C-alpha positions in Angstrom: 39.4 32.1 -1.9 39.6 32.9 -5.6 39.5 36.6 -6.1 41.6 37.6 -3.2 45.2 37.9 -4.4 48.1 38.6 -2.1 51.6 39.1 -3.5 52.7 42.5 -2.4 53.2 41.9 1.3 49.7 41.4 2.7 49.0 38.3 4.8 45.9 36.3 5.6 44.3 37.0 9.0 41.2 36.0 10.9 38.1 38.2 11.0 38.9 38.8 14.7 42.3 40.2 13.8 40.6 42.6 11.5 38.3 43.7 14.2 41.2 44.1 16.7 43.4 46.2 14.3 43.5 49.9 15.0 44.1 53.0 12.8 47.3 55.0 13.5 47.4 58.7 14.0 45.3 60.6 11.5 47.5 61.9 8.7 45.8 65.3 8.7 43.1 67.4 10.5 40.7 66.6 7.7 41.3 62.8 7.7 38.7 60.8 9.5 39.6 57.1 9.2 37.0 54.4 9.8 38.3 51.3 11.5 38.6 48.2 9.4 36.4 46.2 11.8 33.7 49.0 11.8 33.7 49.1 8.0 33.4 45.3 7.7 30.6 45.3 10.3 28.7 47.8 8.2 29.1 45.7 5.1 28.0 42.5 6.9 25.0 44.2 8.4 23.9 45.7 5.0 24.2 42.3 3.4 22.2 40.7 6.2 19.5 43.4 5.9 19.2 42.5 2.2 18.8 38.8 2.9 22.3 37.6 2.1 24.2 35.0 4.1 28.0 34.8 4.0 29.1 31.4 2.9 32.9 31.9 2.9 35.2 34.8 3.7 38.9 35.7 3.6 40.7 38.6 5.1 44.2 40.1 4.9 46.2 43.0 6.4 49.4 44.7 5.4 51.6 47.6 6.4 51.2 46.8 10.1 47.5 46.6 9.8 47.0 49.9 8.1 45.6 48.4 4.9 42.8 45.8 4.9 41.5 43.5 2.1 38.6 41.2 2.3 36.4 38.9 0.1 33.0 37.6 1.0 31.2 34.8 -0.9 27.5 35.4 -0.4 24.2 33.6 -1.0 20.7 34.8 -1.3 18.0 32.1 -1.0 15.5 34.0 -3.3 18.0 34.6 -6.1 20.4 31.6 -6.2 18.6 28.3 -6.1 21.7 26.1 -6.4 25.3 26.1 -5.3 26.6 26.4 -8.9 27.0 30.2 -8.6 27.5 32.6 -5.8 28.3 36.3 -6.1 31.2 37.8 -4.1 31.7 41.1 -2.4 35.1 42.6 -2.1 36.1 45.0 0.7 39.1 47.1 1.2 40.1 50.0 3.5 43.2 52.0 4.3 44.4 54.2 7.1 47.5 55.6 5.2 45.7 58.1 2.9 46.1 55.8 -0.1 42.8 53.9 -0.1 39.2 55.0 0.5 36.7 52.7 2.1 35.5 50.6 -0.9 33.3 47.7 -1.8 32.8 45.9 -5.2 30.7 43.0 -6.2 29.5 40.6 -8.8 30.3 37.3 -10.5 33.8 38.4 -11.0 35.3 40.3 -8.0 39.0 40.9 -7.5 40.7 42.3 -4.5 44.5 42.5 -4.7 47.1 44.0 -2.4 48.7 45.7 -5.4 45.5 47.9 -5.2 43.7 46.3 -8.2 40.0 46.3 -7.1 37.1 45.5 -9.3 33.6 43.9 -9.6 31.5 43.4 -12.7 28.3 44.6 -11.1 29.4 47.5 -8.9 32.3 49.4 -7.3 31.6 52.1 -4.8 33.9 54.0 -2.4 33.9 56.7 0.2 36.9 58.9 1.1 38.0 59.2 4.7 36.6 62.6 5.3 34.2 64.2 7.8 30.9 62.3 8.2 32.2 59.0 6.8 30.7 57.3 9.8 27.3 58.9 9.1 27.4 58.1 5.3 29.1 54.7 5.0 26.0 52.6 5.7 24.1 54.3 2.9 27.1 54.0 0.5 27.2 50.3 1.1 23.5 49.9 0.7 23.6 51.5 -2.8 26.1 48.9 -4.0 24.3 45.9 -2.5 21.0 47.2 -4.0 22.7 47.1 -7.4 23.7 43.5 -6.6 20.1 42.7 -5.9 18.8 44.1 -9.1 21.4 42.4 -11.3 21.1 39.0 -9.7 17.4 39.1 -9.9 17.7 39.4 -13.6 20.6 36.9 -13.6 18.3 34.2 -12.2 15.9 34.8 -15.1 18.8 34.8 -17.5 20.3 31.5 -16.3 16.9 29.8 -16.5 16.5 31.1 -20.1 20.0 30.0 -21.0 19.3 26.5 -19.6 16.2 26.1 -21.7 17.8 27.4 -25.0 20.0 24.9 -26.9 22.8 25.8 -29.2 21.4 24.3 -32.5 24.6 23.0 -34.1 28.3 23.1 -34.4 28.2 25.9 -36.9 26.3 28.1 -34.4 28.8 27.2 -31.7 31.8 28.1 -34.0 30.2 31.4 -34.9 29.7 32.3 -31.3 33.4 31.6 -30.6 34.5 33.9 -33.4 32.1 36.6 -32.4 33.2 36.4 -28.8 36.8 36.9 -29.9 35.9 39.8 -32.3 34.0 41.6 -29.5 36.8 41.0 -27.0 34.6 38.8 -24.8 37.3 36.2 -25.0 41.0 36.0 -26.0 42.1 34.2 -29.1 44.3 31.9 -27.0 41.3 31.0 -24.9 39.2 29.6 -27.7 40.9 26.1 -28.0 40.3 25.7 -24.3 36.7 26.7 -24.6 36.3 24.1 -27.4 37.8 21.5 -25.1 35.4 22.4 -22.3 32.5 22.3 -24.8 33.4 18.8 -26.0 33.4 17.7 -22.3 30.0 19.4 -21.8 28.2 17.7 -24.8 29.8 14.4 -23.8 28.1 14.6 -20.4 31.2 15.2 -18.3 30.5 18.9 -18.0 32.8 21.9 -18.2 35.4 21.7 -15.4 34.1 18.2 -14.7 30.8 19.5 -13.3 28.1 17.1 -14.6 25.4 19.5 -13.5 26.6 21.9 -16.1 26.8 19.4 -19.0 24.8 19.8 -22.1 24.6 21.9 -25.3 22.7 24.9 -23.9 23.8 28.5 -23.7 24.1 27.9 -20.0 26.6 25.1 -20.6 28.6 27.4 -23.0 28.7 30.2 -20.5 30.2 27.9 -18.0 32.7 26.7 -20.6 33.9 30.3 -20.9 34.0 30.9 -17.2 36.0 27.7 -16.6 38.6 28.9 -19.0 38.6 32.4 -17.5 39.4 30.9 -14.1 42.7 29.5 -15.4 44.3 32.9 -15.7 41.9 35.6 -14.3 42.7 39.3 -14.8 41.6 41.8 -12.2 41.2 44.4 -14.8 39.9 42.5 -17.8 37.9 39.5 -16.5 35.0 41.6 -15.3 34.9 43.4 -18.7 35.0 40.2 -20.6 32.2 38.8 -18.4 30.0 41.8 -19.2 30.8 41.6 -23.0 30.2 37.8 -23.0 26.8 38.2 -21.2 25.7 40.8 -23.7 26.7 38.6 -26.6 24.9 35.5 -25.2 21.9 37.5 -24.4 21.6 38.6 -28.0 22.4 35.2 -29.5 20.1 33.2 -27.3 17.2 35.5 -27.6 17.2 36.6 -24.0 17.4 40.3 -24.9 14.2 40.0 -27.0 12.6 37.9 -24.3 13.2 40.8 -21.8 11.9 43.3 -24.3 8.7 41.4 -24.8 8.3 40.9 -21.1 8.6 44.6 -20.4 6.0 45.5 -23.1 3.5 42.8 -22.3 0.2 44.2 -20.9 -0.5 43.5 -17.3 -3.4 41.3 -16.4 -5.7 42.5 -13.7 -7.6 39.8 -11.9 
């Protein structure tokens, strides 16, 4: 799965192998490791409690099973009405005193065995100290709740983007330059975004996905994400995604739309 990168000694394993792995001897009297399988079970149960279903998953272990890395692609029927997008949740845990129990999530989630770990929506961790078994479920729930909040807005955002066309080529060019100036895209990415945009307006769609074709802000967003996929950065891709979303929210009018929605008087029937 994209987002789980292994190049420092970790190897892919099955979920059952994660469950069967065991922590070594505690490194100190104050170290209370949670088993990888127990941590993963908590994450899975919290996601289920919030209505998510796991579509795909990948797991890895290293250092004789003392470090665990996982990535879960999830789907929520109330938030994602198509298969074009799915959030991911990263999971990692260590028994060697170097990694706390951690989860991260969003559109861009990276889990790497070089200890890069990020998500553009949330990142939460809990050290292996006393009461970790008592606290871990609530810690995970905080992160997943943030995922709920963001992706509820994300659905509204995507619908708005789809309905809002980019008026002309001048507007498109201005958006590219602004994206570069605000560090939402790299200068060397812009020619590739232009190529994807040409494919989009010609009906082929960015990345060859016809369902994404057109000249809307939604199509442009997917042009950027297709290019970002070519050389993703665990540290910078989530940041660029947040900056790009902020830029497109302003340019498309979605920010003002939200402001008007929040100040609109409620109607009592």
